[in-house]
DSSP file (Angstrom, degrees, kcal/mol; ACC not computed):
  #  RESIDUE AA STRUCTURE BP1 BP2  ACC     N-H-->O    O-->H-N    N-H-->O    O-->H-N    TCO  KAPPA ALPHA  PHI   PSI    X-CA   Y-CA   Z-CA
    1    1 A X     >        0   0    0      0, 0.0     4,-2.7     0, 0.0     5,-0.2   0.000 360.0 360.0 360.0 -36.1  146.6  148.8   89.6
    2    2 A X  H  >  +     0   0    0      1,-0.2     4,-3.2     2,-0.2     5,-0.3   0.909 360.0  52.5 -60.9 -41.6  144.9  150.2   86.5
    3    3 A X  H  > S+     0   0    0      2,-0.2     4,-2.2     1,-0.2    -1,-0.2   0.928 111.9  45.0 -60.2 -46.0  145.6  146.9   84.6
    4    4 A X  H  > S+     0   0    0      2,-0.2     4,-1.8     1,-0.2    -2,-0.2   0.928 115.4  47.5 -64.4 -45.6  144.0  144.8   87.4
    5    5 A X  H  X S+     0   0    0     -4,-2.7     4,-2.2     1,-0.2    -2,-0.2   0.938 113.3  47.0 -62.1 -48.4  141.0  147.1   87.7
    6    6 A X  H  X S+     0   0    0     -4,-3.2     4,-2.1     1,-0.2    -1,-0.2   0.878 108.5  55.7 -63.8 -37.2  140.4  147.2   83.9
    7    7 A X  H  X S+     0   0    0     -4,-2.2     4,-1.0    -5,-0.3    -1,-0.2   0.895 109.9  46.5 -63.2 -37.6  140.8  143.5   83.6
    8    8 A X  H  < S+     0   0    0     -4,-1.8     4,-0.4     1,-0.2     3,-0.3   0.908 113.2  48.9 -68.1 -41.8  138.0  143.1   86.2
    9    9 A X  H  < S+     0   0    0     -4,-2.2    -2,-0.2     1,-0.2    -1,-0.2   0.806 119.8  36.4 -67.4 -30.5  135.8  145.6   84.5
   10   10 A X  H ><>S+     0   0    0     -4,-2.1     5,-1.8    -5,-0.2     3,-1.3   0.456  86.2  94.7-106.4  -2.3  136.2  144.1   81.1
   11   11 A X  G ><5S+     0   0    0     -4,-1.0     3,-1.7    -3,-0.3    -1,-0.1   0.856  81.3  58.4 -63.0 -34.8  136.3  140.4   81.7
   12   12 A X  G 3 5S+     0   0    0     -4,-0.4    -1,-0.3     1,-0.3    -2,-0.1   0.700 104.2  53.5 -67.8 -17.3  132.5  139.9   81.1
   13   13 A X  G < 5S-     0   0    0     -3,-1.3    -1,-0.3     2,-0.2    -2,-0.2   0.358 119.7-111.0 -95.6   3.8  133.0  141.3   77.6
   14   14 A X  T < 5S+     0   0    0     -3,-1.7     2,-0.5     1,-0.3    -3,-0.2   0.712  70.9 142.0  76.5  20.4  135.8  138.8   76.9
   15   15 A X      < -     0   0    0     -5,-1.8     2,-0.4    -8,-0.1    -1,-0.3  -0.843  39.3-151.9-100.6 126.8  138.5  141.4   76.9
   16   16 A X        -     0   0    0     -2,-0.5     2,-0.5    -3,-0.1    38,-0.1  -0.800   9.2-164.9 -95.2 137.8  141.9  140.6   78.3
   17   17 A X        +     0   0    0     -2,-0.4    41,-4.1   -14,-0.1    42,-0.4  -0.988  16.5 161.3-125.1 124.6  144.0  143.4   79.8
   18   18 A X        -     0   0    0     -2,-0.5     2,-0.4    39,-0.2    42,-0.2  -0.897  35.5-126.8-133.9 166.2  147.7  143.0   80.6
   19   19 A X  E     -a   60   0A   0     40,-2.3    42,-2.9    -2,-0.3     2,-0.4  -0.934  31.1-166.8-107.9 138.3  150.7  145.1   81.2
   20   20 A X  E     -a   61   0A   0     -2,-0.4     2,-0.6    40,-0.2    42,-0.2  -0.990  19.1-148.9-136.8 132.5  153.7  144.3   79.0
   21   21 A X  E     -a   62   0A   0     40,-2.6    42,-1.4    -2,-0.4     3,-0.1  -0.866   8.1-163.2 -93.1 116.5  157.4  145.3   79.1
   22   22 A X        -     0   0    0     -2,-0.6    -1,-0.1     1,-0.2    23,-0.1   0.548  38.6-123.4 -77.6  -5.3  158.8  145.5   75.6
   23   23 A X        -     0   0    0      2,-0.1     2,-1.1     1,-0.1    -1,-0.2  -0.306  47.6 -45.0  87.3-179.7  162.4  145.4   76.8
   24   24 A X  S    S-     0   0    0     -3,-0.1    12,-2.2    -2,-0.1    11,-0.9  -0.765  73.6-167.1 -91.2  99.1  165.1  148.0   76.1
   25   25 A X  B     -c   36   0B   0     -2,-1.1     2,-1.7    10,-0.2     5,-0.2  -0.674  28.9-113.2-101.5 141.2  164.5  148.5   72.4
   26   26 A X  S    S+     0   0    0     10,-3.4    12,-0.4    -2,-0.3     2,-0.3  -0.532  71.8 118.6 -72.3  88.3  166.8  150.2   69.8
   27   27 A X  S  > S-     0   0    0     -2,-1.7     4,-2.4     4,-0.2     7,-0.2  -0.795  83.9 -88.9-137.0 178.7  164.6  153.2   69.0
   28   28 A X  T  4 S+     0   0    0     -2,-0.3     4,-0.1     1,-0.2    -1,-0.0   0.904 131.8  44.7 -60.2 -38.5  165.0  156.9   69.3
   29   29 A X  T  4 S+     0   0    0      1,-0.2    -1,-0.2     2,-0.1    -3,-0.1   0.904 113.9  48.4 -71.4 -41.3  163.5  156.6   72.8
   30   30 A X  T  4 S-     0   0    0     -5,-0.2     3,-0.2     1,-0.1    -2,-0.2   0.784 102.4-150.5 -71.2 -27.8  165.6  153.6   73.7
   31   31 A X    ><  -     0   0    0     -4,-2.4     3,-1.2     1,-0.2    -4,-0.2  -0.084  33.0 -58.5  83.1 176.1  168.8  155.2   72.5
   32   32 A X  T 3  S+     0   0    0      1,-0.2    -1,-0.2    -4,-0.1    -6,-0.1   0.739 128.0  60.4 -68.9 -25.2  172.0  153.8   71.1
   33   33 A X  T 3  S+     0   0    0     -3,-0.2    -1,-0.2    -8,-0.1    -2,-0.1   0.547  75.9 120.9 -82.8  -6.0  172.8  151.6   74.2
   34   34 A X    <   -     0   0    0     -3,-1.2    -9,-0.2    -7,-0.2    -8,-0.1  -0.184  52.7-151.7 -60.1 152.2  169.6  149.6   73.9
   35   35 A X        +     0   0    0    -11,-0.9     2,-0.4     2,-0.0   -10,-0.2   0.620  64.7  75.2-104.0 -14.8  170.1  145.8   73.4
   36   36 A X  B     -c   25   0B   0    -12,-2.2   -10,-3.4     4,-0.0     2,-0.2  -0.839  68.4-135.0-109.3 136.2  167.0  144.7   71.5
   37   37 A X    >>  -     0   0    0     -2,-0.4     4,-1.7   -12,-0.2     3,-0.8  -0.603  31.0-117.3 -74.8 145.6  166.2  145.1   67.8
   38   38 A X  H 3> S+     0   0    0    -12,-0.4     4,-2.9     1,-0.2     5,-0.2   0.869 112.7  56.8 -54.3 -39.5  162.6  146.2   67.3
   39   39 A X  H 3> S+     0   0    0      1,-0.2     4,-2.2     2,-0.2    -1,-0.2   0.833 105.4  51.4 -65.0 -30.6  161.6  143.0   65.4
   40   40 A X  H <> S+     0   0    0     -3,-0.8     4,-1.9     2,-0.2    -1,-0.2   0.928 113.2  44.4 -69.2 -45.2  162.8  140.8   68.3
   41   41 A X  H  X S+     0   0    0     -4,-1.7     4,-2.5     2,-0.2    -2,-0.2   0.937 115.7  47.3 -63.2 -47.3  160.7  142.8   70.8
   42   42 A X  H  X S+     0   0    0     -4,-2.9     4,-2.7     1,-0.2     5,-0.2   0.923 111.8  48.5 -64.1 -45.7  157.6  142.9   68.5
   43   43 A X  H  X S+     0   0    0     -4,-2.2     4,-2.2    -5,-0.2    -1,-0.2   0.885 112.7  49.8 -64.7 -36.2  157.7  139.2   67.6
   44   44 A X  H  X S+     0   0    0     -4,-1.9     4,-2.3    -5,-0.2    -1,-0.2   0.914 111.2  48.2 -66.1 -42.6  158.1  138.3   71.3
   45   45 A X  H  X S+     0   0    0     -4,-2.5     4,-2.9     2,-0.2    -2,-0.2   0.923 112.3  48.9 -63.7 -43.7  155.2  140.5   72.3
   46   46 A X  H  X S+     0   0    0     -4,-2.7     4,-2.4     2,-0.2    -2,-0.2   0.911 110.3  50.8 -63.1 -41.9  152.9  139.1   69.5
   47   47 A X  H  X S+     0   0    0     -4,-2.2     4,-0.7    -5,-0.2    -1,-0.2   0.927 112.8  46.9 -60.3 -44.4  153.8  135.5   70.5
   48   48 A X  H >< S+     0   0    0     -4,-2.3     3,-1.1    15,-0.3     4,-0.4   0.931 111.7  50.4 -62.5 -46.6  152.9  136.3   74.1
   49   49 A X  H >< S+     0   0    0     -4,-2.9     3,-1.0     1,-0.3    -1,-0.2   0.875 107.2  54.1 -61.0 -38.4  149.7  138.0   73.2
   50   50 A X  H 3< S+     0   0    0     -4,-2.4    -1,-0.3     1,-0.2    -2,-0.2   0.634 108.8  49.3 -73.2 -13.1  148.6  135.1   71.0
   51   51 A X  T << S+     0   0    0     -3,-1.1    -1,-0.2    -4,-0.7    -2,-0.2   0.393  81.3 125.6-105.6   3.0  149.0  132.6   73.9
   52   52 A X    <   -     0   0    0     -3,-1.0     2,-0.3    -4,-0.4    -3,-0.0  -0.341  42.5-158.6 -66.7 140.9  147.1  134.5   76.6
   53   53 A X    >   -     0   0    0      1,-0.1     3,-2.0    -2,-0.1     4,-0.4  -0.717  35.4-102.5-108.4 165.3  144.3  132.8   78.4
   54   54 A X  G >  S+     0   0    0      1,-0.3     3,-1.4    -2,-0.3    -1,-0.1   0.864 122.1  60.6 -55.2 -36.3  141.4  134.5   80.2
   55   55 A X  G 3  S+     0   0    0      1,-0.3    -1,-0.3   -39,-0.1    -3,-0.0   0.619  93.7  65.7 -70.0 -11.6  143.2  133.7   83.5
   56   56 A X  G X  S+     0   0    0     -3,-2.0     3,-1.5     2,-0.1    -1,-0.3   0.624  74.6 114.3 -83.3 -13.8  146.2  135.8   82.3
   57   57 A X  T <  S+     0   0    0     -3,-1.4   -39,-0.2    -4,-0.4     3,-0.1  -0.303  73.9  27.7 -61.4 138.7  144.2  139.0   82.4
   58   58 A X  T 3  S+     0   0    0    -41,-4.1    -1,-0.2     1,-0.3   -40,-0.2   0.452  99.4 114.4  90.8   2.4  145.3  141.6   84.9
   59   59 A X    <   -     0   0    0     -3,-1.5   -40,-2.3   -42,-0.4     2,-0.5  -0.499  63.4-121.7-105.0 173.6  148.9  140.3   85.0
   60   60 A X  E     +aB  19  68A   0      8,-0.5     8,-3.5   -42,-0.2     2,-0.3  -0.964  31.6 178.9-120.3 125.8  152.3  141.8   83.9
   61   61 A X  E     -aB  20  67A   0    -42,-2.9   -40,-2.6    -2,-0.5     6,-0.2  -0.868  23.5-130.1-125.6 156.6  154.5  140.1   81.3
   62   62 A X  E >   -a   21   0A   0      4,-2.1     3,-2.0    -2,-0.3   -40,-0.2  -0.545  41.7 -99.1 -92.4 169.9  157.8  140.8   79.6
   63   63 A X  T 3  S+     0   0    0    -42,-1.4   -15,-0.3     1,-0.3   -16,-0.1   0.704 125.1  59.2 -63.0 -18.1  158.1  140.6   75.8
   64   64 A X  T 3  S-     0   0    0      2,-0.1    -1,-0.3   -17,-0.1     3,-0.1   0.486 121.7-106.4 -87.9  -3.3  159.5  137.1   76.3
   65   65 A X  S <  S+     0   0    0     -3,-2.0     2,-0.2     1,-0.3    -2,-0.1   0.473  70.4 146.3  92.3   3.0  156.3  135.9   78.0
   66   66 A X        -     0   0    0      1,-0.1    -4,-2.1    -5,-0.0     2,-0.4  -0.543  50.7-121.0 -74.6 137.7  157.8  135.8   81.5
   67   67 A X  E     -B   61   0A   0     -2,-0.2     2,-0.6    -6,-0.2    -6,-0.2  -0.632  20.6-151.0 -78.8 131.6  155.4  136.7   84.2
   68   68 A X  E     -B   60   0A   0     -8,-3.5    -8,-0.5    -2,-0.4     2,-0.1  -0.916  19.1-124.9-104.0 122.6  156.5  139.7   86.3
   69   69 A X              0   0    0     -2,-0.6   -10,-0.0     1,-0.2    -8,-0.0  -0.422 360.0 360.0 -67.6 139.6  155.2  139.6   89.9
   70   70 A X              0   0    0     -2,-0.1    -1,-0.2   -10,-0.0    -2,-0.0   0.470 360.0 360.0 -76.9 360.0  153.3  142.6   91.0
């Protein structure tokens, strides 16, 4: 709900707000069982961020760019 609210509040300033799932990443937090290398998650998130349109604001995406229904 915060993402949707913030996207509405900031749209007139040209700011896009999204929620993004980075996946299960091999970090101290993700643990040894995680399946993604950090560079894979990061490159996917950056690719997704660079393709966002104004109409994408307020939505939830995975690191692969897939839309997650709220």
